[in-house]
N, C-alpha and C positions, 0 to 999 in steps of 0.2 A: 333200947332207950333213944337212939337217934331217930327212929321212926316217929317219935312223939313231937318232934320239932315242927312247929306249924308256921313259922315265919321264914321268909327268904333268907338264905345263908350265902355268903360269898366266901369261898375258900380259895386262898392264894398260896402257892407253894413254889419253891424253886427247885428245879431238877437237879441242881448241883448241891443240894442240902445234904451234908454228910451226918447230920444229927438226927434227923427225922426223915425216913425214907419216903420216896414218892409213892411207894405202894401203900403206905398208910394213908396218904392224902387221897388216893384213888379209892381205897376201901371206905373212907368217910364219905366222899362224894357220891358213892353208889348208895349209900344207906340214909342220907339226909334228903328227905323230900324237898323239892324246890331249890336244891343247892346249885349254885353256879360255881363251877370249878375252873380256876385259871392256873395253868402250869407254865411258868416262865422258864424256858430251856436254858437261860443264861444265868439265872439268879441262884444264890445260895441261901443259907439259913436266915439271915436277918433282912433280906430284901423286902419281905412283906411290910416291914416298918415303913417303907417309902409309900406304900399304898394307903 
């Protein structure tokens, strides 16, 4: 299903997120064409709200 996404996507994730693992973030980034993946090594779960 993710291969059908045709617009640019920005994925932001915090490496210190204990609710959603960074492995899932990486899995999505690999499967969404044209995705830009930003992994913040110091951020936790709600850090994406600042973006």
